[in-house]
C-alpha positions in Angstrom: -63.4 137.2 48.9 -65.5 138.9 51.6 -65.2 137.3 55.0 -67.4 139.4 57.3 -66.1 143.0 56.9 -62.7 141.8 55.7 -61.5 141.1 52.2 -59.3 138.0 52.2 -56.8 137.2 49.5 -56.0 133.5 48.8 -55.2 131.2 45.9 -55.4 127.5 45.0 -52.3 126.7 47.1 -54.2 127.2 50.4 -57.6 126.1 51.7 -60.3 128.4 50.3 -61.8 130.4 53.2 -65.2 128.9 54.0 -67.9 131.5 54.9 -69.4 129.4 57.7 -66.2 129.6 59.7 -67.0 133.2 60.5 -69.1 131.5 63.2 -65.8 130.4 64.8 -64.5 134.0 64.7 -67.7 135.3 66.2 -67.6 132.9 69.1 -64.0 133.8 69.7 -64.7 137.5 69.6 -67.5 137.1 72.1 -65.1 135.4 74.5 -62.8 138.4 74.5 -65.1 140.0 77.0 -64.6 137.2 79.5 -61.1 135.9 79.1 -58.2 137.6 80.8 -56.1 140.3 79.2 -53.5 139.0 76.8 -52.9 138.3 73.2 -54.8 136.0 70.7 -53.2 133.1 69.0 -54.4 131.3 65.8 -52.9 128.0 64.9 -53.1 126.5 61.4 -54.0 130.0 60.3 -54.0 129.4 56.5 -54.9 132.8 54.9 -55.5 134.2 58.4 -59.1 135.1 58.1 -60.5 133.4 61.2 -58.0 135.0 63.6 -58.2 138.4 61.8 -62.0 138.5 62.1 -62.0 137.3 65.7 -59.6 140.2 66.5 -61.2 142.8 64.2 -62.9 144.9 66.9 -60.1 144.4 69.4 -56.8 146.1 70.0 -55.3 142.9 71.4 -52.1 141.6 69.9 -52.6 138.7 67.5 -50.2 135.9 66.5 -50.9 133.8 63.4 -49.0 130.5 63.0 -48.8 128.2 60.0 -46.2 125.7 58.7 -46.8 126.5 55.1 -44.7 129.5 53.7 -47.3 130.2 51.1 -50.0 130.4 53.7 -47.8 132.7 55.8 -47.3 135.1 52.9 -51.0 135.3 52.1 -51.8 135.7 55.8 -49.4 138.7 56.0 -51.0 140.2 52.9 -54.3 139.9 54.7 -52.9 141.4 57.9 -51.8 144.5 56.0 -55.2 144.7 54.2 -57.0 144.5 57.5 -54.9 147.4 58.9 -53.8 145.3 61.9 -50.1 145.2 61.0 -49.2 147.1 64.2 -50.9 144.5 66.4 -50.3 141.3 64.4 -47.4 138.9 63.9 -47.2 136.0 61.4 -44.9 133.2 62.3 -44.0 130.4 59.8 -43.0 127.1 61.3 -44.1 124.0 63.1 -46.7 124.5 65.8 -44.5 123.1 68.5 -41.6 125.5 67.9 -43.3 128.7 66.7 -44.3 129.7 70.2 -41.6 130.4 72.8 -41.8 128.6 76.2 -42.7 131.7 78.2 -45.5 133.0 75.9 -49.1 133.0 77.1 -52.3 133.7 75.3 -55.8 134.6 76.6 -57.6 133.1 73.6 -56.5 130.5 71.1 -58.3 129.6 67.9 -57.4 126.8 65.5 -58.6 125.3 62.2 -56.4 122.3 61.8 -56.9 119.7 59.0 -59.6 117.4 60.1 -60.4 115.1 57.2 -59.5 111.4 57.6 -56.6 110.5 55.3 -58.7 107.9 53.5 -61.3 110.5 52.6 -59.0 113.3 51.3 -59.7 112.2 47.7 -63.3 113.4 48.2 -61.9 117.0 48.2 -59.8 117.1 45.0 -59.8 120.9 44.9 -58.3 121.3 48.3 -54.5 121.2 49.0 -53.7 117.9 50.7 -51.7 119.4 53.5 -54.5 121.7 54.4 -57.1 118.9 54.9 -55.3 115.7 55.8 -55.7 115.1 59.5 -54.4 111.6 59.7 -56.2 108.3 60.2 -59.0 109.7 62.4 -58.7 113.3 61.2 -57.4 114.5 64.6 -53.6 114.4 64.4 -53.2 118.1 64.0 -56.1 118.9 66.3 -54.3 117.0 69.1 -51.1 118.9 68.4 -53.0 122.2 68.6 -54.4 121.2 72.0 -51.0 120.2 73.3 -49.6 123.6 72.3 -52.7 125.3 73.9 -52.0 123.3 77.1 -48.6 124.9 77.3 -49.5 128.4 76.4 -53.1 129.2 77.5 -53.5 131.6 80.4 -55.6 130.6 83.4 -59.1 131.7 82.6 -58.4 131.6 78.9 -60.2 129.6 76.2 -59.6 127.7 73.0 -62.0 127.5 70.1 -61.0 124.5 67.9 -62.6 123.5 64.6 -63.2 119.9 63.7 -65.4 118.1 61.2 -68.0 116.3 63.3 -69.5 116.1 66.8 -67.9 112.7 67.1 -64.5 114.1 66.6 -65.1 116.9 69.2 -66.3 114.3 71.7 -63.3 112.1 71.0 -61.0 115.1 71.8 -62.9 115.7 75.0 -62.3 112.1 76.1 -58.6 112.3 75.0 -57.8 115.5 76.9 -57.9 114.1 80.5 -55.3 111.4 79.5 -52.7 113.9 78.4 -51.9 116.0 81.5 -52.4 119.2 79.6 -54.7 120.9 82.2 -57.4 121.5 79.6 -61.0 120.4 79.7 -63.7 120.3 77.0 -66.5 122.8 77.8 -68.9 123.1 75.0 -69.6 121.7 71.5 -71.4 123.7 68.8 -72.3 122.0 65.6 -72.9 123.8 62.3 -74.9 121.1 60.4 -73.4 120.1 57.1 -70.4 122.3 57.7 -68.3 121.4 60.7 -68.1 121.5 64.5 -66.6 123.8 67.0 -65.2 122.8 70.4 -64.5 125.1 73.3 -61.8 124.1 75.7 -60.9 125.9 78.9 -57.9 125.8 81.3 -58.7 123.1 84.0 -58.2 124.9 87.2 
């Protein structure tokens, strides 16, 4: 399917790319002019389209991370199709261990599962592991922010996707309790689709 200027391959084993999420890529791409030099990281990458589109006009290195081997194979297919193979690495494994302790990133994007567990049956066509975010939908979102707290450069930014403004606000309230040196900066809602949260390094 077309995702901006990219053609993205996927199948029923991964979450179908949603056209509205190109808004997340566009916001991330805009921030490349203000964040420090350094690579881009996408967590919970799925087929890789959000990170690939964010980096499309950039020569920055890109690291795509997912725990699902099927998603990782599809992401790598899409990396090759986008002609970014020389600048992009796909890593398959848990978020917490896929990034080495000394690595730092200028920009982090993430599209974790954000559906509450009790509502996953409302989306029978979507793979359960790609949408189930736990009791409040934020289990993986929190994990992404913990990883970001360890690996975001000073002056860097995170663009995280969740389902609702209420979820984004809950994360903003949770961050100061975690000692991760991150602070919620801005929420952008896409009505009827989802919500994006920008998080910065708290200096």
